[in-house]
Structures are given as C-alpha cells and as structure tokens.
N, C-alpha and C positions, 0 to 999 in steps of 0.2 A: 157346682159346689154343693156338697151334701152336708146338712147341718142336723144334728140331733137336738131335740127339745125336751124340756122338762116333762116328766110323767105325772099324770094325775094320781090321786090316791087309789083309784080303781085299777091302776096299771096301764091304762090307755094313754097314748100320747096326746098332747094338746092339739096336734094337727087333726085328730079325729073330730074335733069340734070346731076348729077355727082354720081358716085359710091364712097361713102365715104371710104369704106374699101380699094378700089383700090388706092385712093388718099393717104390714110394713109400709105399703103405699099410703094407707089412710093416715098413719102417723106423720109421714113426710108431707102430705097434703095439709095437715093441721099446722105444721111448722111453717109451711109456705104462707098460710093465712096469717100467721103471726108476723111474718116479714112484711106483709101488706100493712098490718096494723102499725108496726113500729116505724116503717118508712113514712106513713102519714103523720105520726107524732113528730118525727125528726124534721120533715120538710115543712110542715105547717105550724108546728108548735115550738120548734127549736132552731129557728132562723135558717131554714132551707138547707138542712143537713140530712143526707140519706144515711140511715143507720144500718140498713141491710144491703142495699144495692150500691155497691162501691163504684160501679160504672158511672152512676149519676154524679157522685162526688168528683170523680176524675174529670168529667165533662165540665162541671161547675168551676173547678179549679182552673182548667184550661181557659175558659172564657173570662174568668176573673183576672188571670195573669195577662190576658190580651187587653184588659182595660174595660171590660163590660161594666156598665154602671151598677153599683150597689150589690154586687154579688159577693157572698162571704168567702173568705179564704181560710181563716184560722179554723173554723168549725169543721168544714169538710176535710181539711188536712189532718187534723187531730183524729177525726173519725176514721180516716184511712189507716193511720198508724195504729189506732186501737184495734180495729178489725184485724189487721195483719198480726198484731201481737196475740190476739185471742186465738186466731187460727194456728199460729206457730206454736203457742203453748199447748194447745189441744193436740196438735200433731205429735209433739214430743211425748205427751202423756199416753197417746194411743200407740206409740211405736212398740212393736213387738206383740201387740194384742192379736188375738185370733180374729178371723173373719166373722162378720155377723154381729149381732147384739150381745153384749156381755156387761158385766157389772160396771166397768169403766164408762160404757155408753150411758147407762142409767145415771151414774154419778154426775157425769158432765152435763147431761140434759137437765137433771134436777137442780144442779148448781146454777145453771143459767136461768131457770125458772125462778129460783129463790132470789137471785140478784135482781131480776125484773120486778119481782114482788116488792123488794126493798126500795127500788127506784120509784115504783108507783106510790108507795106509802110516803116517801120523801117528797114527791111532787104534791101530794095532798096537803102535806104540812107547809110546804113553801107557798103553794097557791099558784094562781095563773100568772102572776106578775113576777117572772124570774129575771134575774140579772143576766147580762150577756155571758158572764163567767159561768153561772149556774147552768145556762143552756148548753154551753160547750161541754161541761163536765157530764151532764146527763146524756147528751148525744154520744160522747166518747164511751161511756160505760155500756150503753145500749149496743153500740157498734162492736165493742169487745165481746159481748154475749153473742151477737150474731156471727162474729168470726168463729167463735167456738162452735156454734150450731152448724155452720156451714162445713167446718172441718169434720165434725162427727157424721153429718149426713154424707159427706164424700167418702168417709171410711166405710159406712154402711153400704154404699154403692147400689142404692135402689135406682134403677134405670130411669133417667130423665127427671129425677127428683133431687135437685140441688138445694131446694128450699129458699134460696136467696136471689136467684136470677131466673128469668124465663126467656132470655134472648136465645140461648142455645136450644131450649125446648121448642120455641116458636120456629126456629130454623129446622129442627127435626120434623116438626109437624108439617111444615110447608114442603120440605124437600123429600121426605120419606113417607109419612103417614098418608098424605093425600093420594099416594099411588098404591095404597092397599097393603100395608105391612101388618095389618091386624087391628081388630077393634079394641083390644086391650090397650095397645100403645096409643091409639087414637083417644080413648077415654082418659088415659093417664096424662097425656100431653095437653089436651084441651082442659082437663081438670086443673092442672097446675097453673095454667094461664088465667083461667077464670077465678081460681082460688085467691091468687095474689091480688087480682083486680078487686074482688069483693072485699078482701081484707083492707085494701086501701080505702074503699068506700066506707066501710064500717068505722075504720079509724078516723076518717075525716068527720063523720057524723058524731062520733063520740067526743071529738074535740070541741064540739059546740056545747057540750055539757061540762067537761073538765078534761084537761090535758092528760091526767093520770089514768083515766078510765080505760083507754085502749091498752096501756101498759099492764094494767091490772088483769084484763082479760087475757092478754098475751102471756102473762106469767102463769095464770091458771091453766091455760092450754098446754104450755110447755111442761109444767109439772105433771099434768095428766098424761102427756105423751111418755114421759119418763116412766111413770107407773105402769101404763099399758104395755109399753115395750118390755119392761122388766118382767111383767107377768106372763106375757104370751110369746115373746120373741127371744128371750135369753137362751143362748145355746148351752149345752152341757158337753164339756170336752171328754 
C-alpha cells in the first residue's frame, strides 16, 4: 500500500525527516501502554472489571456463572457490552474511509482521550470511595473508549499492534519470531508485551496515590497520540 503524506513548507515530504512506520508503531505502543493503565484501574479500582482486555471479562463471567465465590457479574457484563458498542460505533464511523491515518482517525482518538480526561476529573471529584453503581458506570465508559481505540487500531492495521490484547502477539512471537522472521518483528512483538505489562505496573502503583491518576495519564497519552498521528501520519488523497 502506497500512501502520500503532507508536504512541508520547503516542498519536501515529511518522510524525509521521519520514518512513518516507526511513528505508527510508536503510537500504537503508547496506546498499548494506556491499555495496561486502564486495566489496572478497572481490575484494582473498579471491582475487578477489565476495561481493555475483554478476554478477562469473559473468563470472569464464566467463573461467576459457575458459582465461583464473590466474582462480579454485572460490571464485567456491562463492560463487555460497552466495549462492543464502542467498537461497533467506531466501525460504522470509519466505514468507507481510506486506508491509513486520516482526519476521522484523529477525531476518534482525540475524542477517546477527552472522554478519559473527563472521567479522570470526575474521579478526582468523587474521590476514592465510589459506590458500586459509580464503579460500574466508570468502568463501562472506559470500556467504551477502549472499544473505540481497538477498532481504530484495527483499521490502521499496524502489524501485531492491536493495542488491547497481547495473546495473539505472544503466539506470533513464540511460533514465528523465535525462528527468525526478522529483528523488526521481534522488537515490535516483545515491545507490545512489555509495554502492556509496564502499563499495568504503573497503573497499579498510581492507584496507591489516587484512582484517577492512571486515567489522567492515559488521557494525556491518547490525546498526544492523536496529535502526533495527525501531524506526521495523515495521508493526502
């Protein structure tokens, strides 16, 4: 796929100064880090709800239905619905869009970042002692944003960069990369796994200070990604 990019004022293309593939991978890595942050918030701060990794919610629901003690049902179920709704809505908005990064991509990522920012502010106002209903609402809205993020990342189709799960990435690493398919893919796949892991660590540590801090950082990163992508990756048809 050949994509033309914005020209600088001196007539040179942006690719003369930047490696667009590297920037694309870096933006997806940043969003993968955000997934680690928000999943730490959801699981540790919002009654064991995964807000980015829906596989975790399905497993929790399965065990809860089987009668496992004290596992939540309503929170994970609503998060699943919200994630699906976010991804579905985003898919409709992106239908018919050209390949690569475009203005809709920027708008969707920026909207997600602004929503996360609003949630962080709301959490600061509510404080650490949230009711069960408030926890479910917060988790659902975060999941909706992550569904949107996952759908946009899927549309961008940066190889091995889903931003919300690493199971498939780990499978590719173990079954393909270990047998010498290239250092670039090795770095990308290991990077994605390590990034979501570090995001979860940072999110858990930030929860010791305040539940909203991880969301605040995630919001800032998401907004920054939207701006960087718009500046350096937007295609010109």
